[in-house]
DOTOR-331275 format. One record per residue (C-alpha): residue number from 0; residue in one letter; x, y, z. Coordinates in steps of 0.2 Angstrom, whole numbers. Layout:
BEGIN
<NUM,A,<X,Y,Z>>
...
END
This chain:
BEGIN
<0,Y,<335,-28,-260>>
<1,V,<343,-41,-271>>
<2,P,<328,-50,-280>>
<3,A,<338,-66,-281>>
<4,Q,<340,-67,-262>>
<5,L,<322,-64,-257>>
<6,T,<311,-78,-251>>
<7,L,<294,-79,-260>>
<8,P,<278,-82,-250>>
<9,P,<270,-99,-252>>
<10,R,<262,-101,-269>>
<11,P,<256,-119,-269>>
<12,V,<250,-127,-285>>
<13,G,<231,-126,-286>>
<14,D,<230,-111,-275>>
<15,L,<214,-101,-277>>
<16,E,<205,-116,-285>>
<17,N,<194,-121,-271>>
<18,G,<187,-104,-265>>
<19,F,<178,-90,-273>>
<20,P,<181,-92,-292>>
<21,G,<183,-73,-294>>
<22,N,<200,-73,-285>>
<23,L,<207,-85,-298>>
<24,I,<199,-76,-313>>
<25,R,<206,-60,-307>>
<26,A,<224,-67,-304>>
<27,K,<223,-75,-322>>
<28,E,<217,-59,-330>>
<29,R,<231,-49,-322>>
<30,G,<244,-61,-326>>
<31,W,<248,-64,-308>>
<32,A,<244,-83,-309>>
<33,Q,<257,-85,-323>>
<34,Q,<270,-74,-315>>
<35,S,<287,-82,-314>>
<36,D,<297,-84,-298>>
<37,D,<310,-72,-305>>
<38,A,<297,-59,-309>>
<39,A,<289,-61,-292>>
<40,R,<305,-58,-283>>
<41,Q,<308,-42,-294>>
<42,S,<291,-35,-289>>
<43,L,<294,-40,-271>>
<44,A,<311,-31,-270>>
<45,G,<302,-15,-276>>
<46,Y,<289,-17,-263>>
<47,Y,<301,-20,-249>>
<48,G,<310,-5,-254>>
<49,N,<295,6,-253>>
<50,V,<291,-1,-235>>
<51,S,<309,3,-230>>
<52,Q,<308,20,-236>>
<53,M,<292,23,-227>>
<54,D,<299,16,-211>>
<55,S,<314,28,-212>>
<56,Y,<303,43,-215>>
<57,V,<292,38,-200>>
<58,G,<307,37,-190>>
<59,R,<313,54,-195>>
<60,V,<296,62,-190>>
<61,Y,<297,53,-173>>
<62,D,<315,57,-169>>
<63,T,<310,76,-172>>
<64,L,<296,74,-160>>
<65,C,<308,68,-147>>
<66,E,<321,81,-151>>
<67,L,<308,95,-148>>
<68,G,<301,87,-133>>
<69,L,<284,85,-141>>
<70,D,<284,66,-138>>
<71,K,<279,69,-120>>
<72,N,<262,76,-125>>
<73,T,<259,67,-142>>
<74,I,<250,51,-146>>
<75,V,<257,43,-162>>
<76,V,<247,31,-172>>
<77,Y,<254,22,-188>>
<78,T,<242,12,-198>>
<79,S,<236,9,-216>>
<80,D,<219,8,-225>>
<81,H,<223,-10,-232>>
<82,G,<237,-22,-234>>
<83,E,<246,-29,-249>>
<84,M,<246,-47,-255>>
<85,A,<264,-45,-261>>
<86,G,<263,-61,-271>>
<87,A,<255,-72,-258>>
<88,H,<242,-84,-266>>
<89,R,<249,-78,-283>>
<90,T,<240,-61,-281>>
<91,W,<245,-43,-279>>
<92,T,<237,-27,-272>>
<93,K,<221,-30,-262>>
<94,H,<202,-33,-266>>
<95,N,<201,-49,-256>>
<96,M,<199,-55,-238>>
<97,Y,<216,-64,-236>>
<98,E,<225,-59,-221>>
<99,E,<239,-50,-231>>
<100,S,<225,-38,-239>>
<101,V,<213,-36,-225>>
<102,G,<226,-35,-210>>
<103,V,<234,-18,-207>>
<104,P,<248,-12,-197>>
<105,L,<243,-3,-181>>
<106,V,<256,5,-170>>
<107,I,<250,16,-156>>
<108,C,<263,25,-144>>
<109,I,<257,35,-129>>
<110,P,<268,45,-117>>
<111,D,<275,33,-104>>
<112,G,<264,19,-111>>
<113,P,<268,1,-110>>
<114,K,<278,-7,-124>>
<115,G,<275,-24,-133>>
<116,I,<265,-33,-146>>
<117,R,<246,-37,-143>>
<118,R,<236,-51,-152>>
<119,E,<219,-45,-148>>
<120,I,<207,-41,-163>>
<121,V,<205,-22,-166>>
<122,E,<195,-14,-180>>
<123,Q,<200,3,-188>>
<124,I,<183,10,-182>>
<125,D,<190,8,-165>>
<126,L,<203,22,-167>>
<127,F,<192,37,-166>>
<128,P,<183,33,-149>>
<129,T,<200,27,-143>>
<130,L,<209,43,-147>>
<131,T,<195,54,-139>>
<132,E,<197,44,-123>>
<133,L,<216,45,-123>>
<134,C,<215,64,-126>>
<135,G,<203,66,-111>>
<136,L,<188,71,-122>>
<137,G,<176,58,-115>>
<138,S,<167,43,-123>>
<139,V,<158,45,-139>>
<140,K,<143,35,-146>>
<141,L,<150,27,-162>>
<142,P,<150,9,-169>>
<143,G,<169,8,-163>>
<144,R,<175,2,-146>>
<145,S,<188,12,-136>>
<146,Q,<204,2,-134>>
<147,K,<211,14,-121>>
<148,A,<212,0,-108>>
<149,L,<221,-12,-120>>
<150,I,<234,2,-124>>
<151,E,<237,6,-106>>
<152,G,<240,-12,-102>>
<153,R,<224,-13,-91>>
<154,R,<211,-27,-90>>
<155,H,<202,-27,-106>>
<156,T,<187,-36,-115>>
<157,P,<193,-40,-132>>
<158,R,<183,-40,-148>>
<159,E,<175,-57,-152>>
<160,F,<177,-54,-171>>
<161,A,<182,-41,-184>>
<162,Y,<170,-37,-198>>
<163,S,<174,-31,-216>>
<164,E,<164,-29,-232>>
<165,Y,<170,-27,-250>>
<166,Y,<160,-20,-265>>
<167,F,<166,-26,-281>>
<168,C,<174,-11,-291>>
<169,R,<170,-7,-309>>
<170,K,<185,-10,-321>>
<171,V,<195,-16,-306>>
<172,F,<191,-33,-300>>
<173,T,<187,-42,-317>>
<174,K,<188,-35,-335>>
<175,D,<170,-39,-339>>
<176,D,<163,-32,-322>>
<177,R,<153,-48,-319>>
<178,Y,<152,-45,-301>>
<179,V,<148,-27,-300>>
<180,G,<131,-23,-293>>
<181,R,<130,-39,-283>>
<182,P,<129,-40,-264>>
<183,P,<147,-37,-257>>
<184,L,<159,-50,-250>>
<185,L,<157,-50,-231>>
<186,M,<171,-56,-219>>
<187,V,<170,-61,-201>>
<188,R,<186,-65,-192>>
<189,T,<187,-72,-175>>
<190,A,<203,-78,-166>>
<191,Q,<202,-95,-174>>
<192,Y,<191,-94,-189>>
<193,K,<188,-83,-204>>
<194,L,<172,-84,-215>>
<195,N,<172,-75,-232>>
<196,Y,<153,-75,-236>>
<197,L,<145,-72,-252>>
<198,S,<126,-74,-253>>
<199,W,<127,-79,-272>>
<200,D,<143,-89,-274>>
<201,R,<155,-100,-266>>
<202,C,<161,-95,-248>>
<203,E,<177,-98,-239>>
<204,L,<181,-104,-221>>
<205,F,<198,-104,-215>>
<206,D,<205,-110,-198>>
<207,V,<218,-96,-196>>
<208,R,<226,-104,-181>>
<209,K,<230,-121,-190>>
<210,D,<231,-114,-207>>
<211,P,<237,-96,-206>>
<212,G,<242,-96,-224>>
<213,E,<223,-98,-228>>
<214,F,<226,-112,-241>>
<215,S,<213,-125,-235>>
<216,N,<195,-120,-238>>
<217,R,<184,-129,-224>>
<218,I,<167,-122,-230>>
<219,D,<162,-140,-235>>
<220,D,<168,-148,-219>>
<221,P,<153,-156,-209>>
<222,A,<162,-154,-193>>
<223,L,<162,-135,-195>>
<224,S,<145,-132,-201>>
<225,G,<140,-125,-184>>
<226,V,<155,-112,-186>>
<227,V,<149,-108,-203>>
<228,R,<131,-105,-197>>
<229,E,<136,-94,-183>>
<230,L,<148,-83,-193>>
<231,K,<136,-82,-207>>
<232,L,<123,-75,-195>>
<233,I,<135,-62,-188>>
<234,A,<140,-57,-206>>
<235,E,<121,-54,-211>>
<236,R,<118,-45,-195>>
<237,Q,<133,-33,-197>>
<238,F,<128,-30,-215>>
<239,R,<110,-25,-210>>
<240,A,<116,-14,-196>>
END
C-alpha cells in the first residue's frame, strides 16, 4: 500500500472534546491527537498490509479444506476479539466503545449454507451455543443465544441490543492510572442508538443510523432523554447479571 494514495478516516477538528474526557487525554498522551496526516497514512499502510496478509492466509487454509473435500463437513468461523481504530477519531488500537474498536468481523460458512451479508446484531457469546446446535449437539444453557436459524436463512428473532463492558487497564489507558479501579465503561448498542455509560463521568449517546461516524454526542439532547434512560437501565441490569 502506498501511503500517499490512502484516504484517511474522518478526523474533524474538536473530535473527542464533547464526550468522555479520558478518550481525549489518552489520544494526547499517545501522540495520536497530534499525528500528522502523512504519519497517519504511513501507519495505515502498515495496518492494511497486515490485514491483506491475514486475508491471504485464511484463503490458503480454506482452499486446502476444499482441495481435501473437508469443506463439506466443516463449519468455518472467522472473527476477532476486537477491532482497530486505525486512525479514526485520531485514535489507534482499542480501549474504547467506538464502532471501529468494539465491532468485530464475523464470517460463518456452513456446508451448502446461504451466502450474503446480514445486518442483525450478534454478540460473540452467541458463538458457542450457535456452534453446538450447528454440530447437532443440542442447545446449551448459556448467556449466549444460538444464531443457527439466522445462519441457515430461516425466520429469526434478532437481538435487541449488544452489550459490552471495559475495565480500565493499568499502564494502558492513561499514564497516571486515574481511572483504574473505577466502575467499568458500559456499552449498550441497538440498531439505532449506542450509549456509552459511565456512572462517574460524562456519558455518550450516538445515533448510529444518522451519525455512523459517532461524531455528535447526543447525551444532552432533551428529545432523547427517554432513550438515555432506557439504555441506562439495560446497562445497569446487564452489569449486575
